N, C-alpha and C positions, 0 to 999 in steps of 0.2 A: 758569758759570765760577768763580763765588765758592765753590760747594762743591767743585769741583777744587782751589782754592787752599787751603781749609780741609782737605781730605783729604791734600793734599801735606804741609801743616805738621803735621798729626797723625801721619801716617805717618813723618816724619822724627823727630818727638819720640819716638814709641813705640820706633823703632829705637835711638836713642840712650839712652833710658831703660833699655831692655834691656840694652845693652852695659855701662852704668854698673852696673847690678845684677850682671851677670856678673863685672865686675871686683871688686866688693865681695865677692862670694861666693867668688872665687878667692883674694882676700888672707886671708879668714877660714879657708878650708880649708888653705892654705900654713901659716899660723900653728898651727892644730890639728895638721898633720903634723909640724911642727917640735917642737911641745911633747910629742908621742909619742916623737920621736926621742931626747929626752933632754938631760942638761945641755950636752952639747957643741953643741947648736943654739941655746942660749940668746943667745949674742952675736948671731947672725942675726936671731932674733926681736926683739931690742932695736932692731937697725938698721932692720928693716922698719917697726917702730913709729915710730922717729924720722924715717923717710923719708916717712911718710904725709902730713904736712902740706905738704911741698913737692910731692908727688906730686899731691894735690887741687888746690893752688894753681896748679899747671902746667896741669892738665887744664882748669881753668875759664879761665885766662888765654889759652889757645889759642882759645878761642871768641871772644874779643874782637879777637884779632889779625888781620891781614889773611891771607886765604887765598893759597895758592900758594907759600908758604915751604916749605923742605925740613925734614923731620923730623930732630930732633936727639936723639940717645940721651942718656939720663940717666945721667951718671957714678956717682951713688950706687946706681942700679939695676943697673949693669953690675958693680960691685963685690959686691953682694949676689948676684947670679947666679954670680959666680966663687967666692963662698964656699959656695954650694950644691954647686958642683961639687968643691970642695976637702975637703968633709966625708969622713972616713975611717970608713965603717961598721965596727962591731965584730962584727955578726951579720947573719944574713939579713933580719931584721925591720928593722933600720937600713937595710940596703941597699935593702930594698923601699919603706921611707919616703923615703929620699933620691932614689930613682928617680922615685916619685909626685911629689914635691915639686918637682924639676926640670921634670917634664912640665907641672905646675900653672903654674910660672913662665913656661914657653913658651906655654901657653894664655893666660895673662895678658898677655904681651907681644903676642900675635896679637891679642887683643881690643882692646888699647891702641892698636895701630896701625891697625885698623879703624876706631875712633873718631876717630882722627886724620885718617884718609883721608876720612871723610865729613864733615870740617868745612867743607869748601867746597861741600857739596851743597845750594847754595842754590837759590830758584826763578829760573828764567831770566828775564833782563830783558825779553826779547821776549815772553814770556807776560804779564807786568805790562804791557807796552806795549799788546798786543792788548786785554786787559782793560779798560784805560783807555779805549782808542777805542770799544770796544763800550759802555761806560757813557756816554761822551759822546753817542754816537748815540741811545741809549735816552732820556737826559735831554733831548737836543734835540728827540726826537719827541713828548716830553710837552707841549711848548708850541708845536707846529708850527702847529696851528689855533686855539690860544688867543689872545685878546687879552693883550699883555703889560701886566700892572699890577704895582704894588710887592708886593702879596700873592703873586701867582704867581711873580715873579722870586725873592722871599725864600725861598719854599718849595722852588723848584728848587735855589736856592744851597745851602739847608740839606740837601736830599737829597744833592746832589753832594758836599758836604763830609763828611756822614757815611758815604757809601760809599768816599770816598778814605780818610778815617781808618781805616775797617775794613780795606781793602786793605793800607795801610801797616802797620797792626798785624799782620795775619797774615803780610805778607811779611817784616817784621822778626822776628817770633817764630818764623817758619820759618828764617831764615837764622841765628838765634842757636841754635835747636834743633839744626840741621843741624851746627852747630859744635860 
């Protein structure tokens, strides 16, 4: 059971880590596309760079907020998207770059929404309850036929405490990484 708990936490962390890396790669690629577009895209590049701090803060803040809240679109991101659409290409190369940049912005938004949707993908409480019950039975069976003395009782309490701390650590890290 503890192995399943660890595997669930690792899987959740790996998924979110991949999504954050994808968002980072998309932002870098969008910036590169806009640098190739020319000087007309310089204001958009500056706005993207200015919005990065609040974007990152918002992404991490959502992990600590309660789950189940509705997604709220970012006004700065919407403005930047409209400016991508408002670019007026002067040649075929700029038209292709604009089209590719708009597609990348859409991919970025989709990845961002997936990251938000998986924020409440925590380990179910019923799983934790069953795991606690299972550990109680195991620790109770250790002392079933043994004479209860202070040493035995102390070590059983120590083992129970270490197991519960490990479970709490894994469940809280899984819920944080799922967010």
